[in-house]
N, C-alpha and C positions, 0 to 999 in steps of 0.2 A: 477573564479568568481562564487559564488553560485546564482542560479536563482530561488530559491524557488521551486515551483511545476514544473518548466521547467528544472530541473536538474542543471548541472554545465557546464560552458564554459571555455575553455583553450585558452589563448592568448599568443602571442610572441611579445616582444617589438622590434619594428623596427624604430630606431630613435625616432621621436616624435609621432609615430603611433602605434596602436595595431592591430596585425594581428590575426584573430581567427583561431585556429588550429582545432577546432571541439568541439562537445558537447557530454556529456554522461548523461543518465537519470536513476539513480537508483530509486527504489521505495521510495515514500515519498517526502518530501520537502528538498532541499539542503539548510540547515540553516547556515552551516559553511564549509569552505574548508581549506586544509593545503597541501602545495606543499613540497614534500620530494624528491628532485632529479627528476627522471623521473616518480615518482609515485604521485598520487593525492588521498588524503583521503577526504571523503565527509561525513559530519555529516548530516544525513537525517532523523532526528527525531526518528523514530523507528528502523532505521538501520544505520550502518556505512559502506559506500562503499569504495572500493579501485579500482583505475583505473591506467593503465600504459599509459604514453604518448610516443607513438612511432612515426615513420616517417610519418605514415598516420593519425596521430591525436590520441586522447585519446581512450582507449579501456577498458571497464569495465571488471575487473577480478572477482569480486564477492562482497558479502556484508554479514555482520553478525550483529545480534542484540546486543546493549549495555545492561548494567544492567537495565536501565530505558529508558531515552529519550536523544538522542544525540543533545545537545544544541549548543555545540562548539567543535572543534577538533584542536589539534596542533600535529605536527609530525616531527621527525628527526631520521635519522639512522635506518629507517625501523620500528620504534616504534611510535605509536600514543597514545595520552592521550585525552580521551573524557570527556568533561564537561557534566555530565549525571544527570541533575536535582538534586537529593539529593546524588548522588554517583559520583565516578570517575572510568571510565573503561579504562584499558590499553590494547591495541591490538598490535600484532606484525605481520609483513609481513613474510610469509614463502617462501622457495625456490620454491615450487611447488604450488603456491597459485591459479593459474588460473584453471578454470573448468567451467562446465555448472552451471547455477544458476536458480533454479525454483522459480517463483514468483506466488503464488496463494492466493486468499483471504481466510480468516478464515471461512467466512460464506457468503451466499447469501440469500436474502429475496424475497418472492413472494408477489404479490398484494392481494392474497386471492381468485382470480378468478381461478378456476381449469383449465381453458382453456388458461390462460395467462402464457406463458413461460418466462424465464429469461435467461441471458447470464452469463457464467462463463469465466472470463478472465484468460489466461495463458501467462506468459511472461518469456523469457530467459534473465536474467540479467547478464549472465556470458560471457566468451570469447570463449567457445566451444559449439558445437551443443548439444541441449537438447532433450531427448526423455521422454515422459510422457505417462503413461497408466492410464486411469480413470476407476474406478469400481463403477457405480452408484447402489443404492439400487433398488429393484424390482419395487417400485412404482414411479420411476423417469426414464425418457428417455432422452438420450443424442444423438445429431446428429453426434457426433464423440467421440471416446473413446481412440484413439491412435494418438499421435502428435509427430512431429519432427520439432523443431524450431532452426533456426540459431541464432547466437549471436545477441541480441537486438531485435529479432522478437517476435511478440505477436499473439495470436489466441483467438477467442471468440467462445465458445461452447454454443449451444442452449440447455437449460435444461427445460424439460416439465414435470410437475407432473401429476399424474392421479387425478380424481376428489376427492379421499379420501386420498390423500397422507399426512401422518403424518410428523412431524419433524424427519429427519433422517440425516445420515452422508454419504457423498460420499468419498470413499477412493482413493488414488492415489499412484503410484510409479514412480520414475524417476531415471535418471543416475547422478543426482546432488550428488557429493561426500559426502556432509554433510547433505543432506536432501533426503534420498532415498525413504521416504514414508511419508504420512500425510493424513489428513482428511479435508473436507470442510463441515461445517454444512449447511443443507438445511432447511430453515425456512419459510414454507408457512404461509400467513396471515390468521387470523380468520375471516376477512371480506374483501370484494372486494372494489375497489375504488368507491366512490359515496355512500357507505353505511353510514347512519347516525351513529355517534359515541354516545355511552352512555353518558348521561349528567354528568357533574361533576362541582364542585365549588372549586376555589382556591383563595388564597390571591394574590393581584397584585397591580400594580401602573398604573396610567393613567396620562401621562404628560399633563399639568404642575403641577398637584396635587401631592404634596410630600408625602401624607399620604396613607397607604395601604387600600384597600377595598376588599370586596368579589365579585368575578366575576364568573358567571356561563356560561358554554359553550352554553347553550340553548339561552342565551340573546345575543349572538354574531352571530346569524344567518345572513348569507349574508356578513359577514366580514372576513378578513384574521386574523387568530389567531396565534400568535407566543408564544410558550412555551419555557422558558429559565430555565435550570437546572444548579445549581452550588453548590459547597461544600467547606468547610474550612477543611484543613488538620491539 
């Protein structure tokens, strides 16, 4: 069963009852699941995860990105076909598929206050222990640079910029077989929380009036402002 942002749960049918065997939580939201013998494929939006259902419950083996976005997945005989937005991605299970699986964000943002730190989350989404070494740029300080994480374990690293830190990249290395290295973009804000934003005017709607009007940010002082962006492909 796919549980969205809570991962996936595996059940065994016992008469007219369902007995939960355990849960796994790959990154993203579990939008679709497919059972292939003792293996569970999970369509998790940006990633497709693979878990093994053993005597102690399900164990994440790893995950890989599809061509675009994993909307649905079906599998048989060790091969999965992923409904992938505008594409179809086919994936196959290998004999030595299990390993450590590093999960790091592509970027982290700061509030703009040079004294306000942020946290970098590191997760092991694989079946074996993960080692990660972080190399921050000189204008950023980390409270920990070397990690050892067991399967399913997470850690949170405190990242503190100096007062004049520019946008830079933090590099990392790991023992993940298919992701031995990578970068995390560090994006400090140009203004701290509570700083007035530059005024702007946009076209918008105000319910129940169906006709668009021009709205300025300065006219909304003291109100909650919600900005929605969308596009047609």
